[in-house]
C-alpha positions, -999 to +999 in steps of 0.1 A: +000+000+000+013+035-009+024+058+019+006+091+021+031+121+019+010+152+016-025+159+028-044+192+026-072+192+051-101+217+049-079+244+033-094+278+029-075+307+012-087+342+003-071+373-011-087+407-004-119+389+008-120+369-025-122+332-017-096+313-038-098+279-021-129+268-003-126+239+021-101+220-001-092+184+008-064+167-012-037+141-007-008+127-027+009+093-020+046+085-023+058+077-058+026+092-073+024+118-101-006+141-097-018+167-122-039+197-113-061+209-142-086+237-144-094+272-158-073+302-149-080+315-114-094+282-101-069+278-074-043+254-089-012+276-084-024+287-049-027+250-040+008+243-052+022+274-033+005+262-001+021+228-005+055+244-011+052+268+018+051+300-002+016+308+009-001+302+042-038+292+042-063+312+062-075+280+078-070+243+075-040+220+079-011+211+056+003+177+067+036+161+055+040+125+065+013+130+091+029+161+107+014+196+104+038+219+085+017+251+081+044+272+098+074+254+083+092+277+058+098+265+022+136+259+027+129+235+056+103+214+037+113+183+017+095+198-012+110+217-041+091+238-067+100+245-103+082+277-114+069+289-147+098+315-148+131+297-144+144+319-116+180+312-124+208+335-111+219+353-143+255+361-129+261+324-122+269+297-147+249+264-149+271+246-124+269+273-098+231+276-102+226+239-096+251+239-067+236+269-050+211+251-028+236+224-019+260+250-007+233+265+016+226+232+032+242+218+064+239+183+078+249+166+110+287+163+115+295+125+114+324+133+138+301+147+165+285+119+186+259+143+200+246+150+165+241+187+173+269+201+152+261+207+115+286+210+087+285+221+051+284+195+023+320+188+010+327+204-024+337+171-039+303+157-031+286+188-044+304+186-077+295+149-081+258+156-073+256+186-097+272+166-126+248+137-119+218+160-120+229+177-152+232+143-168+196+135-157+183+165-176+206+159-206+228+190-200+261+173-194+289+196-207+268+228-201+284+235-167+302+267-177+274+284-197+255+314-183+217+313-184+215+339-212+234+315-234+207+289-230+174+284-247+142+286-226+139+248-225+175+244-214+170+270-186+140+252-174+160+219-173+187+237-153+159+247-128+148+211-126+183+199-120+187+225-092+155+212-076+165+175-079+200+182-065+185+187-031+168+152-032+133+164-023+106+140-013+082+158-035+088+179-067+063+205-077+059+221-112+039+253-117+031+254-155+068+246-164+062+248-201+038+277-205+065+302-216+080+278-241+074+271-278+063+235-288+098+222-295+112+234-262+081+222-244+089+187-256+124+190-241+111+197-206+082+172-208+107+144-217+126+151-185+094+151-164+082+119-181+116+102-173+112+113-136+077+099-136+090+065-149+115+065-120+085+070-096+095+104-084+067+119-063+054+149-083+026+174-085+022+195-117+000+223-128-002+221-166-025+226-196-007+198-215-037+175-216-021+147-237+009+146-214-013+145-183-034+117-197-004+096-207+020+102-178+001+112-146-013+087-122-041+110-109-058+141-123-076+166-102-099+190-120-105+222-100-129+251-106-139+280-083-116+269-055-130+234-051-122+200-065-149+191-091-135+157-101-106+135-093-094+101-105-073+080-128-057+104-154-070+087-185-105+082-171-109+119-161-096+133-194-112+108-218-144+100-198-151+127-173-181+121-150-189+158-142-205+182-166-182+210-157-151+189-164-166+179-198-172+216-206-137+226-198-121+197-218-144+204-248-135+241-248-098+232-245-100+209-275-117+236-295-089+260-288 
């Protein structure tokens, strides 16, 4: 039986008295790939930001492995997010961008029996980890390039490598291909598909319907801050039960 990693319980979120999420309940299991679908403004990105720790709900609980984490900041969560905009450091090369988070981390000193002292990760280990992650996203040999010398798809893959380098328990994607043309979109989706095949636990907000149908385990369709329909990816996208889901998918197909 799969282990539950994240549970959102009775989550409510509002901005300027406008309710964005209304009593939302959602969970994701270990090694599961979940896709959030729905029209703009339905609450998908807000849900992802609450999971990542970038937004605090007005009420409700965010649980990670059964422990409430509402007040835990993003950098202390075992959750990394890849955003629509790549958010790379322009003055750093590819290697330094991927290594940045590793250099910020500290871990218990193996020489300290009390376990209280924390030390930085050795540079040799950082280098090995960075090169491994660049190979995962097919960017081996790009270590010395600056972000402005990369295509949009390559920059997004660097952002994915940076997130993976920290070995998160959950990887979140907020419309990672929305700013890319079709060819570059394919580059990024191939990386995410490979991660799904490795059973990486992931949550993605996307409008790539065919990708969600073929790769995701679960699809959640949201509208108006609530979950309208949830289930097996192919079933929801090809044979939706709810009329609102059917309307959305039909309109998407027309466009």
